[in-house]
N, CA, C, O and the ligand as a Tripos MOL2 file, in Angstrom:
@<TRIPOS>MOLECULE
protein
  293   291    74     0     0
PROTEIN
NO_CHARGES

@<TRIPOS>ATOM
      1 N           9.9770   -5.2490   18.7280 N.3       1 MET1
      2 CA          9.7050   -5.2780   17.2720 C.3       1 MET1
      3 C           8.4420   -4.4840   16.9550 C.2       1 MET1
      4 O           7.3480   -4.8510   17.3820 O.2       1 MET1
      5 N           8.5950   -3.4350   16.2310 N.am      2 THR2
      6 CA          7.4130   -2.6520   15.8530 C.3       2 THR2
      7 C           7.1230   -2.8670   14.3780 C.2       2 THR2
      8 O           7.7390   -2.2680   13.4970 O.2       2 THR2
      9 N           6.1720   -3.7340   14.1510 N.am      3 GLU3
     10 CA          5.7600   -4.1050   12.8120 C.3       3 GLU3
     11 C           5.3100   -2.8790   12.0120 C.2       3 GLU3
     12 O           5.5880   -2.7740   10.8180 O.2       3 GLU3
     13 N           4.6270   -1.9710   12.6690 N.am      4 ALA4
     14 CA          4.0140   -0.8350   11.9810 C.3       4 ALA4
     15 C           5.0590    0.1040   11.3840 C.2       4 ALA4
     16 O           4.7690    0.8050   10.4150 O.2       4 ALA4
     17 N           6.2510    0.1300   11.9370 N.am      5 ALA5
     18 CA          7.2680    1.0690   11.4620 C.3       5 ALA5
     19 C           7.9440    0.5700   10.1920 C.2       5 ALA5
     20 O           8.6440    1.3320    9.5250 O.2       5 ALA5
     21 N           7.7440   -0.6920    9.8500 N.am      6 ARG6
     22 CA          8.4700   -1.2650    8.7110 C.3       6 ARG6
     23 C           7.7310   -1.0990    7.3860 C.2       6 ARG6
     24 O           8.3390   -1.1480    6.3170 O.2       6 ARG6
     25 N           6.4320   -0.9050    7.4630 N.am      7 TYR7
     26 CA          5.6610   -0.6830    6.2430 C.3       7 TYR7
     27 C           4.3550    0.0110    6.5930 C.2       7 TYR7
     28 O           3.9560    0.0680    7.7560 O.2       7 TYR7
     29 N           3.7050    0.5330    5.5800 N.am      8 PHE8
     30 CA          2.3940    1.1490    5.7970 C.3       8 PHE8
     31 C           1.4860    0.8250    4.6270 C.2       8 PHE8
     32 O           1.9390    0.6450    3.4960 O.2       8 PHE8
     33 N           0.2190    0.7550    4.9130 N.am      9 TRP9
     34 CA         -0.7820    0.5190    3.8690 C.3       9 TRP9
     35 C          -1.3280    1.8570    3.4080 C.2       9 TRP9
     36 O          -1.5450    2.7650    4.2100 O.2       9 TRP9
     37 N          -1.5480    1.9680    2.1000 N.am     10 LEU10
     38 CA         -2.1030    3.2170    1.5750 C.3      10 LEU10
     39 C          -2.9240    2.9410    0.3120 C.2      10 LEU10
     40 O          -2.4460    2.2580   -0.5940 O.2      10 LEU10
     41 N          -4.1370    3.4550    0.2410 N.am     11 PRO11
     42 CA         -4.9100    3.3270   -0.9960 C.3      11 PRO11
     43 C          -4.3110    4.2410   -2.0710 C.2      11 PRO11
     44 O          -4.1620    5.4430   -1.8510 O.2      11 PRO11
     45 N          -3.9750    3.6810   -3.2160 N.am     12 VAL12
     46 CA         -3.3970    4.4600   -4.3170 C.3      12 VAL12
     47 C          -4.1520    4.1550   -5.6060 C.2      12 VAL12
     48 O          -4.7910    3.1090   -5.7270 O.2      12 VAL12
     49 N          -4.0760    5.0700   -6.5630 N.am     13 ALA13
     50 CA         -4.7370    4.8880   -7.8550 C.3      13 ALA13
     51 C          -4.1860    3.6440   -8.5330 C.2      13 ALA13
     52 O          -2.9760    3.5030   -8.7090 O.2      13 ALA13
     53 N          -5.0810    2.7490   -8.9100 N.am     14 ASP14
     54 CA         -4.6950    1.4890   -9.5330 C.3      14 ASP14
     55 C          -5.7790    1.1110  -10.5400 C.2      14 ASP14
     56 O          -6.9100    0.8010  -10.1660 O.2      14 ASP14
     57 N          -5.4230    1.1420  -11.8010 N.am     15 GLU15
     58 CA         -6.4160    0.9020  -12.8540 C.3      15 GLU15
     59 C          -6.9540   -0.5310  -12.8390 C.2      15 GLU15
     60 O          -8.0090   -0.8110  -13.4070 O.2      15 GLU15
     61 N          -6.2130   -1.4400  -12.1790 N.am     16 LYS16
     62 CA         -6.6590   -2.8250  -12.1350 C.3      16 LYS16
     63 C          -7.7640   -3.0390  -11.1020 C.2      16 LYS16
     64 O          -8.4050   -4.0900  -11.0830 O.2      16 LYS16
     65 N          -7.9830   -2.0510  -10.2520 N.am     17 SER17
     66 CA         -9.0180   -2.1670   -9.2300 C.3      17 SER17
     67 C         -10.3590   -1.7020   -9.7850 C.2      17 SER17
     68 O         -10.4220   -0.7250  -10.5300 O.2      17 SER17
     69 N         -11.4210   -2.3990   -9.4230 N.am     18 GLY18
     70 CA        -12.7520   -2.0000   -9.8610 C.3      18 GLY18
     71 C         -13.1480   -0.6580   -9.2890 C.2      18 GLY18
     72 O         -13.8720    0.1040   -9.9310 O.2      18 GLY18
     73 N         -12.6910   -0.3640   -8.1110 N.am     19 TYR19
     74 CA        -12.9970    0.8990   -7.4480 C.3      19 TYR19
     75 C         -12.1110    2.0330   -7.9790 C.2      19 TYR19
     76 O         -12.4610    3.2060   -7.8500 O.2      19 TYR19
     77 N         -10.9690    1.6850   -8.5720 N.am     20 GLY20
     78 CA        -10.0340    2.6950   -9.0710 C.3      20 GLY20
     79 C          -8.8430    2.8690   -8.1560 C.2      20 GLY20
     80 O          -7.8310    3.4610   -8.5310 O.2      20 GLY20
     81 N          -8.9770    2.3430   -6.9530 N.am     21 LEU21
     82 CA         -7.8890    2.4050   -5.9800 C.3      21 LEU21
     83 C          -7.7000    1.0180   -5.3640 C.2      21 LEU21
     84 O          -8.6480    0.2470   -5.2200 O.2      21 LEU21
     85 N          -6.4700    0.7320   -5.0120 N.am     22 THR22
     86 CA         -6.1730   -0.4910   -4.2670 C.3      22 THR22
     87 C          -5.2860   -0.1150   -3.0940 C.2      22 THR22
     88 O          -4.4420    0.7750   -3.1980 O.2      22 THR22
     89 N          -5.4860   -0.7980   -1.9840 N.am     23 ARG23
     90 CA         -4.6370   -0.5350   -0.8260 C.3      23 ARG23
     91 C          -3.4000   -1.4170   -0.9100 C.2      23 ARG23
     92 O          -3.4840   -2.6390   -0.7820 O.2      23 ARG23
     93 N          -2.2470   -0.7840   -1.1270 N.am     24 HIS24
     94 CA         -0.9820   -1.4980   -1.2130 C.3      24 HIS24
     95 C          -0.1500   -1.2400    0.0330 C.2      24 HIS24
     96 O          -0.3640   -0.2680    0.7560 O.2      24 HIS24
     97 N           0.7990   -2.1310    0.2650 N.am     25 ALA25
     98 CA          1.7230   -1.9720    1.3950 C.3      25 ALA25
     99 C           3.0560   -1.4420    0.8700 C.2      25 ALA25
    100 O           3.6200   -1.9810   -0.0820 O.2      25 ALA25
    101 N           3.5490   -0.3800    1.5030 N.am     26 PHE26
    102 CA          4.8170    0.2360    1.0980 C.3      26 PHE26
    103 C           5.8220    0.1330    2.2330 C.2      26 PHE26
    104 O           5.4620    0.2440    3.4050 O.2      26 PHE26
    105 N           7.0870   -0.0810    1.8790 N.am     27 PRO27
    106 CA          8.1090   -0.1850    2.9230 C.3      27 PRO27
    107 C           8.3790    1.1730    3.5710 C.2      27 PRO27
    108 O           8.2040    2.2180    2.9440 O.2      27 PRO27
    109 N           8.7990    1.1430    4.8070 N.am     28 GLY28
    110 CA          9.1670    2.3750    5.5140 C.3      28 GLY28
    111 C           7.9930    3.0070    6.2200 C.2      28 GLY28
    112 O           7.0520    2.3300    6.6340 O.2      28 GLY28
    113 N           8.0680    4.3280    6.3500 N.am     29 ARG29
    114 CA          7.0130    5.0630    7.0420 C.3      29 ARG29
    115 C           6.3940    6.0690    6.0900 C.2      29 ARG29
    116 O           7.0800    6.6290    5.2350 O.2      29 ARG29
    117 N           5.1010    6.2990    6.2370 N.am     30 ARG30
    118 CA          4.3730    7.2360    5.3700 C.3      30 ARG30
    119 C           5.0260    8.6200    5.4020 C.2      30 ARG30
    120 O           5.1270    9.2880    4.3720 O.2      30 ARG30
    121 N           5.4630    9.0410    6.5720 N.am     31 ALA31
    122 CA          6.0290   10.3830    6.7400 C.3      31 ALA31
    123 C           7.3370   10.5520    5.9660 C.2      31 ALA31
    124 O           7.7040   11.6670    5.5950 O.2      31 ALA31
    125 N           8.0380    9.4370    5.7240 N.am     32 ASP32
    126 CA          9.3260    9.4940    5.0360 C.3      32 ASP32
    127 C           9.2020    9.2050    3.5440 C.2      32 ASP32
    128 O          10.1920    9.2640    2.8150 O.2      32 ASP32
    129 N           7.9920    8.8920    3.0870 N.am     33 ALA33
    130 CA          7.8190    8.3960    1.7250 C.3      33 ALA33
    131 C           7.9510    9.5060    0.6860 C.2      33 ALA33
    132 O           7.6640   10.6740    0.9490 O.2      33 ALA33
    133 N           8.3980    9.0990   -0.5130 N.am     34 ASP34
    134 CA          8.4670   10.0200   -1.6450 C.3      34 ASP34
    135 C           7.0950   10.1450   -2.2980 C.2      34 ASP34
    136 O           6.1110    9.5780   -1.8230 O.2      34 ASP34
    137 N           7.0470   10.8970   -3.3960 N.am     35 LEU35
    138 CA          5.7870   11.0830   -4.1250 C.3      35 LEU35
    139 C           5.3430    9.7900   -4.7900 C.2      35 LEU35
    140 O           4.1490    9.5080   -4.8970 O.2      35 LEU35
    141 N           6.3130    9.0140   -5.2320 N.am     36 ALA36
    142 CA          5.9960    7.7150   -5.8100 C.3      36 ALA36
    143 C           6.9210    6.6910   -5.1860 C.2      36 ALA36
    144 O           8.0880    6.9730   -4.9150 O.2      36 ALA36
    145 N           6.3960    5.5100   -4.9620 N.am     37 GLN37
    146 CA          7.1940    4.5070   -4.2700 C.3      37 GLN37
    147 C           6.7860    3.1090   -4.7070 C.2      37 GLN37
    148 O           5.6060    2.8670   -4.9610 O.2      37 GLN37
    149 N           7.7380    2.1780   -4.8000 N.am     38 PRO38
    150 CA          7.3690    0.8020   -5.1230 C.3      38 PRO38
    151 C           6.6990    0.1150   -3.9360 C.2      38 PRO38
    152 O           7.1710    0.2060   -2.8030 O.2      38 PRO38
    153 N           5.6090   -0.5610   -4.2090 N.am     39 ALA39
    154 CA          4.9160   -1.3150   -3.1690 C.3      39 ALA39
    155 C           5.5560   -2.6860   -3.0220 C.2      39 ALA39
    156 O           6.4270   -3.0610   -3.8070 O.2      39 ALA39
    157 N           5.1230   -3.4280   -2.0190 N.am     40 HIS40
    158 CA          5.6980   -4.7470   -1.7660 C.3      40 HIS40
    159 C           5.4200   -5.7310   -2.8930 C.2      40 HIS40
    160 O           6.1210   -6.7340   -3.0280 O.2      40 HIS40
    161 N           4.3970   -5.4520   -3.7080 N.am     41 CYS41
    162 CA          4.0950   -6.3560   -4.8170 C.3      41 CYS41
    163 C           4.9500   -6.0460   -6.0400 C.2      41 CYS41
    164 O           4.8280   -6.7270   -7.0580 O.2      41 CYS41
    165 N           5.8200   -5.0240   -5.9610 N.am     42 GLY42
    166 CA          6.7530   -4.7640   -7.0400 C.3      42 GLY42
    167 C           6.3340   -3.6330   -7.9680 C.2      42 GLY42
    168 O           7.1500   -3.1740   -8.7670 O.2      42 GLY42
    169 N           5.0950   -3.1700   -7.8910 N.am     43 GLN43
    170 CA          4.6320   -2.0780   -8.7320 C.3      43 GLN43
    171 C           4.8710   -0.7470   -8.0370 C.2      43 GLN43
    172 O           4.8060   -0.6480   -6.8120 O.2      43 GLN43
    173 N           5.1510    0.2870   -8.8520 N.am     44 THR44
    174 CA          5.3630    1.6120   -8.2920 C.3      44 THR44
    175 C           4.0990    2.4500   -8.4460 C.2      44 THR44
    176 O           3.4850    2.4670   -9.5120 O.2      44 THR44
    177 N           3.7180    3.1350   -7.3910 N.am     45 PHE45
    178 CA          2.5030    3.9350   -7.4080 C.3      45 PHE45
    179 C           2.7860    5.3420   -6.9040 C.2      45 PHE45
    180 O           3.6760    5.5630   -6.0840 O.2      45 PHE45
    181 N           1.9980    6.2950   -7.4210 N.am     46 ALA46
    182 CA          2.0500    7.6550   -6.9010 C.3      46 ALA46
    183 C           1.2880    7.6940   -5.5840 C.2      46 ALA46
    184 O           0.1530    7.2260   -5.4980 O.2      46 ALA46
    185 N           1.9170    8.2510   -4.5690 N.am     47 LEU47
    186 CA          1.2890    8.3140   -3.2550 C.3      47 LEU47
    187 C           0.5170    9.6160   -3.1230 C.2      47 LEU47
    188 O           1.0920   10.6990   -3.2340 O.2      47 LEU47
    189 N          -0.7630    9.5110   -2.8900 N.am     48 ALA48
    190 CA         -1.5890   10.6850   -2.6410 C.3      48 ALA48
    191 C          -2.2390   10.5220   -1.2760 C.2      48 ALA48
    192 O          -2.1550    9.4590   -0.6610 O.2      48 ALA48
    193 N          -2.8740   11.5600   -0.8160 N.am     49 THR49
    194 CA         -3.5830   11.4480    0.4560 C.3      49 THR49
    195 C          -4.9960   10.9600    0.1860 C.2      49 THR49
    196 O          -5.7860   11.6740   -0.4310 O.2      49 THR49
    197 N          -5.3270    9.7670    0.6330 N.am     50 PRO50
    198 CA         -6.6480    9.2030    0.3470 C.3      50 PRO50
    199 C          -7.7350    9.8170    1.2320 C.2      50 PRO50
    200 O          -7.4710   10.2960    2.3350 O.2      50 PRO50
    201 N          -8.9510    9.7870    0.7170 N.am     51 SER51
    202 CA        -10.0870   10.2400    1.5090 C.3      51 SER51
    203 C         -10.5360    9.1000    2.4230 C.2      51 SER51
    204 O         -10.0760    7.9660    2.2920 O.2      51 SER51
    205 N         -11.4230    9.4110    3.3310 N.am     52 GLU52
    206 CA        -11.9190    8.3880    4.2370 C.3      52 GLU52
    207 C         -12.6500    7.2910    3.4570 C.2      52 GLU52
    208 O         -12.5750    6.1120    3.8020 O.2      52 GLU52
    209 N         -13.3620    7.7040    2.3950 N.am     53 MET53
    210 CA        -14.0590    6.7400    1.5420 C.3      53 MET53
    211 C         -13.0710    5.7780    0.8870 C.2      53 MET53
    212 O         -13.3510    4.5880    0.7430 O.2      53 MET53
    213 N         -11.9160    6.3050    0.4940 N.am     54 ASP54
    214 CA        -10.9120    5.4680   -0.1590 C.3      54 ASP54
    215 C         -10.4420    4.3600    0.7750 C.2      54 ASP54
    216 O         -10.2770    3.2130    0.3610 O.2      54 ASP54
    217 N         -10.2280    4.7130    2.0350 N.am     55 TRP55
    218 CA         -9.7920    3.7110    3.0120 C.3      55 TRP55
    219 C         -10.8410    2.6160    3.1530 C.2      55 TRP55
    220 O         -10.5080    1.4420    3.3090 O.2      55 TRP55
    221 N         -12.1020    3.0060    3.0970 N.am     56 ILE56
    222 CA        -13.1790    2.0390    3.3010 C.3      56 ILE56
    223 C         -13.3800    1.1830    2.0500 C.2      56 ILE56
    224 O         -13.5900   -0.0260    2.1500 O.2      56 ILE56
    225 N         -13.3150    1.8040    0.8780 N.am     57 CYS57
    226 CA        -13.7090    1.1170   -0.3620 C.3      57 CYS57
    227 C         -12.5690    0.4090   -1.0750 C.2      57 CYS57
    228 O         -12.8030   -0.5840   -1.7640 O.2      57 CYS57
    229 N         -11.3480    0.8920   -0.9290 N.am     58 ALA58
    230 CA        -10.2470    0.3140   -1.6910 C.3      58 ALA58
    231 C          -9.9450   -1.0990   -1.2000 C.2      58 ALA58
    232 O          -9.7380   -1.3080   -0.0040 O.2      58 ALA58
    233 N          -9.9180   -2.0650   -2.1120 N.am     59 PRO59
    234 CA         -9.5860   -3.4310   -1.7110 C.3      59 PRO59
    235 C          -8.0970   -3.5630   -1.4000 C.2      59 PRO59
    236 O          -7.2840   -2.7850   -1.8980 O.2      59 PRO59
    237 N          -7.7490   -4.5320   -0.5880 N.am     60 THR60
    238 CA         -6.3570   -4.7780   -0.2220 C.3      60 THR60
    239 C          -5.6630   -5.5450   -1.3440 C.2      60 THR60
    240 O          -6.2380   -6.4680   -1.9200 O.2      60 THR60
    241 N          -4.4380   -5.1630   -1.6490 N.am     61 CYS61
    242 CA         -3.6450   -5.8690   -2.6590 C.3      61 CYS61
    243 C          -3.2290   -7.2240   -2.0950 C.2      61 CYS61
    244 O          -2.5550   -7.3000   -1.0680 O.2      61 CYS61
    245 N          -3.6400   -8.2920   -2.7800 N.am     62 GLN62
    246 CA         -3.3450   -9.6390   -2.2880 C.3      62 GLN62
    247 C          -1.8530   -9.9520   -2.3800 C.2      62 GLN62
    248 O          -1.3030  -10.6480   -1.5260 O.2      62 GLN62
    249 N          -1.2010   -9.4300   -3.4320 N.am     63 ASP63
    250 CA          0.2370   -9.6760   -3.5920 C.3      63 ASP63
    251 C           1.0320   -9.0470   -2.4530 C.2      63 ASP63
    252 O           1.9470   -9.6640   -1.9060 O.2      63 ASP63
    253 N           0.6760   -7.8190   -2.1040 N.am     64 CYS64
    254 CA          1.3520   -7.1530   -0.9820 C.3      64 CYS64
    255 C           1.1420   -7.9510    0.2990 C.2      64 CYS64
    256 O           2.0720   -8.1640    1.0770 O.2      64 CYS64
    257 N          -0.0780   -8.3800    0.4970 N.am     65 ASN65
    258 CA         -0.4290   -9.1450    1.6850 C.3      65 ASN65
    259 C           0.3960  -10.4280    1.7690 C.2      65 ASN65
    260 O           0.9450  -10.7590    2.8200 O.2      65 ASN65
    261 N           0.4760  -11.1460    0.6470 N.am     66 ASP66
    262 CA          1.2270  -12.3980    0.6070 C.3      66 ASP66
    263 C           2.7150  -12.1470    0.8410 C.2      66 ASP66
    264 O           3.3710  -12.9020    1.5590 O.2      66 ASP66
    265 N           3.2450  -11.0860    0.2340 N.am     67 THR67
    266 CA          4.6640  -10.7830    0.3810 C.3      67 THR67
    267 C           5.0010  -10.4680    1.8310 C.2      67 THR67
    268 O           6.0230  -10.9170    2.3510 O.2      67 THR67
    269 N           4.1420   -9.7000    2.4740 N.am     68 LEU68
    270 CA          4.3940   -9.3560    3.8710 C.3      68 LEU68
    271 C           4.3340  -10.5940    4.7510 C.2      68 LEU68
    272 O           5.1370  -10.7470    5.6720 O.2      68 LEU68
    273 N           3.3940  -11.4650    4.4720 N.am     69 LYS69
    274 CA          3.2700  -12.7020    5.2410 C.3      69 LYS69
    275 C           4.5190  -13.5570    5.0700 C.2      69 LYS69
    276 O           5.0170  -14.1490    6.0270 O.2      69 LYS69
    277 N           5.0190  -13.6130    3.8330 N.am     70 ALA70
    278 CA          6.1710  -14.4600    3.5270 C.3      70 ALA70
    279 C           7.4340  -13.9310    4.2020 C.2      70 ALA70
    280 O           8.2750  -14.7200    4.6310 O.2      70 ALA70
    281 N           7.5820  -12.5930    4.3040 N.am     71 THR71
    282 CA          8.7930  -12.0270    4.8740 C.3      71 THR71
    283 C           8.7330  -12.0010    6.4060 C.2      71 THR71
    284 O           9.7440  -11.7470    7.0620 O.2      71 THR71
    285 N           7.5670  -12.2610    6.9680 N.am     72 ARG72
    286 CA          7.4180  -12.2240    8.4190 C.3      72 ARG72
    287 C           7.9260  -13.5000    9.0710 C.2      72 ARG72
    288 O           8.1160  -13.5480   10.2860 O.2      72 ARG72
    289 N           8.1430  -14.5240    8.2720 N.am     73 ARG73
    290 CA          8.5650  -15.8050    8.8160 C.3      73 ARG73
    291 C           9.9060  -15.7610    9.4820 C.2      73 ARG73
    292 O          10.3800  -16.7800    9.9850 O.2      73 ARG73
    293 ZN          0.4510   -4.3140   -3.8820 Zn       74 ZN74
@<TRIPOS>BOND
     1     1     2 1
     2     2     3 1
     3     3     4 2
     4     3     5 am
     5     5     6 1
     6     6     7 1
     7     7     8 2
     8     7     9 am
     9     9    10 1
    10    10    11 1
    11    11    12 2
    12    11    13 am
    13    13    14 1
    14    14    15 1
    15    15    16 2
    16    15    17 am
    17    17    18 1
    18    18    19 1
    19    19    20 2
    20    19    21 am
    21    21    22 1
    22    22    23 1
    23    23    24 2
    24    23    25 am
    25    25    26 1
    26    26    27 1
    27    27    28 2
    28    27    29 am
    29    29    30 1
    30    30    31 1
    31    31    32 2
    32    31    33 am
    33    33    34 1
    34    34    35 1
    35    35    36 2
    36    35    37 am
    37    37    38 1
    38    38    39 1
    39    39    40 2
    40    39    41 am
    41    41    42 1
    42    42    43 1
    43    43    44 2
    44    43    45 am
    45    45    46 1
    46    46    47 1
    47    47    48 2
    48    47    49 am
    49    49    50 1
    50    50    51 1
    51    51    52 2
    52    51    53 am
    53    53    54 1
    54    54    55 1
    55    55    56 2
    56    55    57 am
    57    57    58 1
    58    58    59 1
    59    59    60 2
    60    59    61 am
    61    61    62 1
    62    62    63 1
    63    63    64 2
    64    63    65 am
    65    65    66 1
    66    66    67 1
    67    67    68 2
    68    67    69 am
    69    69    70 1
    70    70    71 1
    71    71    72 2
    72    71    73 am
    73    73    74 1
    74    74    75 1
    75    75    76 2
    76    75    77 am
    77    77    78 1
    78    78    79 1
    79    79    80 2
    80    79    81 am
    81    81    82 1
    82    82    83 1
    83    83    84 2
    84    83    85 am
    85    85    86 1
    86    86    87 1
    87    87    88 2
    88    87    89 am
    89    89    90 1
    90    90    91 1
    91    91    92 2
    92    91    93 am
    93    93    94 1
    94    94    95 1
    95    95    96 2
    96    95    97 am
    97    97    98 1
    98    98    99 1
    99    99   100 2
   100    99   101 am
   101   101   102 1
   102   102   103 1
   103   103   104 2
   104   103   105 am
   105   105   106 1
   106   106   107 1
   107   107   108 2
   108   107   109 am
   109   109   110 1
   110   110   111 1
   111   111   112 2
   112   111   113 am
   113   113   114 1
   114   114   115 1
   115   115   116 2
   116   115   117 am
   117   117   118 1
   118   118   119 1
   119   119   120 2
   120   119   121 am
   121   121   122 1
   122   122   123 1
   123   123   124 2
   124   123   125 am
   125   125   126 1
   126   126   127 1
   127   127   128 2
   128   127   129 am
   129   129   130 1
   130   130   131 1
   131   131   132 2
   132   131   133 am
   133   133   134 1
   134   134   135 1
   135   135   136 2
   136   135   137 am
   137   137   138 1
   138   138   139 1
   139   139   140 2
   140   139   141 am
   141   141   142 1
   142   142   143 1
   143   143   144 2
   144   143   145 am
   145   145   146 1
   146   146   147 1
   147   147   148 2
   148   147   149 am
   149   149   150 1
   150   150   151 1
   151   151   152 2
   152   151   153 am
   153   153   154 1
   154   154   155 1
   155   155   156 2
   156   155   157 am
   157   157   158 1
   158   158   159 1
   159   159   160 2
   160   159   161 am
   161   161   162 1
   162   162   163 1
   163   163   164 2
   164   163   165 am
   165   165   166 1
   166   166   167 1
   167   167   168 2
   168   167   169 am
   169   169   170 1
   170   170   171 1
   171   171   172 2
   172   171   173 am
   173   173   174 1
   174   174   175 1
   175   175   176 2
   176   175   177 am
   177   177   178 1
   178   178   179 1
   179   179   180 2
   180   179   181 am
   181   181   182 1
   182   182   183 1
   183   183   184 2
   184   183   185 am
   185   185   186 1
   186   186   187 1
   187   187   188 2
   188   187   189 am
   189   189   190 1
   190   190   191 1
   191   191   192 2
   192   191   193 am
   193   193   194 1
   194   194   195 1
   195   195   196 2
   196   195   197 am
   197   197   198 1
   198   198   199 1
   199   199   200 2
   200   199   201 am
   201   201   202 1
   202   202   203 1
   203   203   204 2
   204   203   205 am
   205   205   206 1
   206   206   207 1
   207   207   208 2
   208   207   209 am
   209   209   210 1
   210   210   211 1
   211   211   212 2
   212   211   213 am
   213   213   214 1
   214   214   215 1
   215   215   216 2
   216   215   217 am
   217   217   218 1
   218   218   219 1
   219   219   220 2
   220   219   221 am
   221   221   222 1
   222   222   223 1
   223   223   224 2
   224   223   225 am
   225   225   226 1
   226   226   227 1
   227   227   228 2
   228   227   229 am
   229   229   230 1
   230   230   231 1
   231   231   232 2
   232   231   233 am
   233   233   234 1
   234   234   235 1
   235   235   236 2
   236   235   237 am
   237   237   238 1
   238   238   239 1
   239   239   240 2
   240   239   241 am
   241   241   242 1
   242   242   243 1
   243   243   244 2
   244   243   245 am
   245   245   246 1
   246   246   247 1
   247   247   248 2
   248   247   249 am
   249   249   250 1
   250   250   251 1
   251   251   252 2
   252   251   253 am
   253   253   254 1
   254   254   255 1
   255   255   256 2
   256   255   257 am
   257   257   258 1
   258   258   259 1
   259   259   260 2
   260   259   261 am
   261   261   262 1
   262   262   263 1
   263   263   264 2
   264   263   265 am
   265   265   266 1
   266   266   267 1
   267   267   268 2
   268   267   269 am
   269   269   270 1
   270   270   271 1
   271   271   272 2
   272   271   273 am
   273   273   274 1
   274   274   275 1
   275   275   276 2
   276   275   277 am
   277   277   278 1
   278   278   279 1
   279   279   280 2
   280   279   281 am
   281   281   282 1
   282   282   283 1
   283   283   284 2
   284   283   285 am
   285   285   286 1
   286   286   287 1
   287   287   288 2
   288   287   289 am
   289   289   290 1
   290   290   291 1
   291   291   292 2
@<TRIPOS>SUBSTRUCTURE
     1 MET1         2 RESIDUE 1 A MET
     2 THR2         6 RESIDUE 1 A THR
     3 GLU3        10 RESIDUE 1 A GLU
     4 ALA4        14 RESIDUE 1 A ALA
     5 ALA5        18 RESIDUE 1 A ALA
     6 ARG6        22 RESIDUE 1 A ARG
     7 TYR7        26 RESIDUE 1 A TYR
     8 PHE8        30 RESIDUE 1 A PHE
     9 TRP9        34 RESIDUE 1 A TRP
    10 LEU10       38 RESIDUE 1 A LEU
    11 PRO11       42 RESIDUE 1 A PRO
    12 VAL12       46 RESIDUE 1 A VAL
    13 ALA13       50 RESIDUE 1 A ALA
    14 ASP14       54 RESIDUE 1 A ASP
    15 GLU15       58 RESIDUE 1 A GLU
    16 LYS16       62 RESIDUE 1 A LYS
    17 SER17       66 RESIDUE 1 A SER
    18 GLY18       70 RESIDUE 1 A GLY
    19 TYR19       74 RESIDUE 1 A TYR
    20 GLY20       78 RESIDUE 1 A GLY
    21 LEU21       82 RESIDUE 1 A LEU
    22 THR22       86 RESIDUE 1 A THR
    23 ARG23       90 RESIDUE 1 A ARG
    24 HIS24       94 RESIDUE 1 A HIS
    25 ALA25       98 RESIDUE 1 A ALA
    26 PHE26      102 RESIDUE 1 A PHE
    27 PRO27      106 RESIDUE 1 A PRO
    28 GLY28      110 RESIDUE 1 A GLY
    29 ARG29      114 RESIDUE 1 A ARG
    30 ARG30      118 RESIDUE 1 A ARG
    31 ALA31      122 RESIDUE 1 A ALA
    32 ASP32      126 RESIDUE 1 A ASP
    33 ALA33      130 RESIDUE 1 A ALA
    34 ASP34      134 RESIDUE 1 A ASP
    35 LEU35      138 RESIDUE 1 A LEU
    36 ALA36      142 RESIDUE 1 A ALA
    37 GLN37      146 RESIDUE 1 A GLN
    38 PRO38      150 RESIDUE 1 A PRO
    39 ALA39      154 RESIDUE 1 A ALA
    40 HIS40      158 RESIDUE 1 A HIS
    41 CYS41      162 RESIDUE 1 A CYS
    42 GLY42      166 RESIDUE 1 A GLY
    43 GLN43      170 RESIDUE 1 A GLN
    44 THR44      174 RESIDUE 1 A THR
    45 PHE45      178 RESIDUE 1 A PHE
    46 ALA46      182 RESIDUE 1 A ALA
    47 LEU47      186 RESIDUE 1 A LEU
    48 ALA48      190 RESIDUE 1 A ALA
    49 THR49      194 RESIDUE 1 A THR
    50 PRO50      198 RESIDUE 1 A PRO
    51 SER51      202 RESIDUE 1 A SER
    52 GLU52      206 RESIDUE 1 A GLU
    53 MET53      210 RESIDUE 1 A MET
    54 ASP54      214 RESIDUE 1 A ASP
    55 TRP55      218 RESIDUE 1 A TRP
    56 ILE56      222 RESIDUE 1 A ILE
    57 CYS57      226 RESIDUE 1 A CYS
    58 ALA58      230 RESIDUE 1 A ALA
    59 PRO59      234 RESIDUE 1 A PRO
    60 THR60      238 RESIDUE 1 A THR
    61 CYS61      242 RESIDUE 1 A CYS
    62 GLN62      246 RESIDUE 1 A GLN
    63 ASP63      250 RESIDUE 1 A ASP
    64 CYS64      254 RESIDUE 1 A CYS
    65 ASN65      258 RESIDUE 1 A ASN
    66 ASP66      262 RESIDUE 1 A ASP
    67 THR67      266 RESIDUE 1 A THR
    68 LEU68      270 RESIDUE 1 A LEU
    69 LYS69      274 RESIDUE 1 A LYS
    70 ALA70      278 RESIDUE 1 A ALA
    71 THR71      282 RESIDUE 1 A THR
    72 ARG72      286 RESIDUE 1 A ARG
    73 ARG73      290 RESIDUE 1 A ARG
    74 ZN74       293 GROUP 0 **** ****
């Protein structure tokens, strides 16, 4: 079972985040992803290539986190 192949985390532009970006979890693999994709929390985001600062500063989406935990059971 390779957990990493089933979803990926990516910081995306999110107006609800204080930083401007939130790290959401998306199904599938980053390499196969479209320009915009629905995250596990149900919202659709445009996927861009984040900077190193974005990875460090963007908070994790709690809804995505909870959804992944719930489906792992
Ligand atoms: Zn999310």
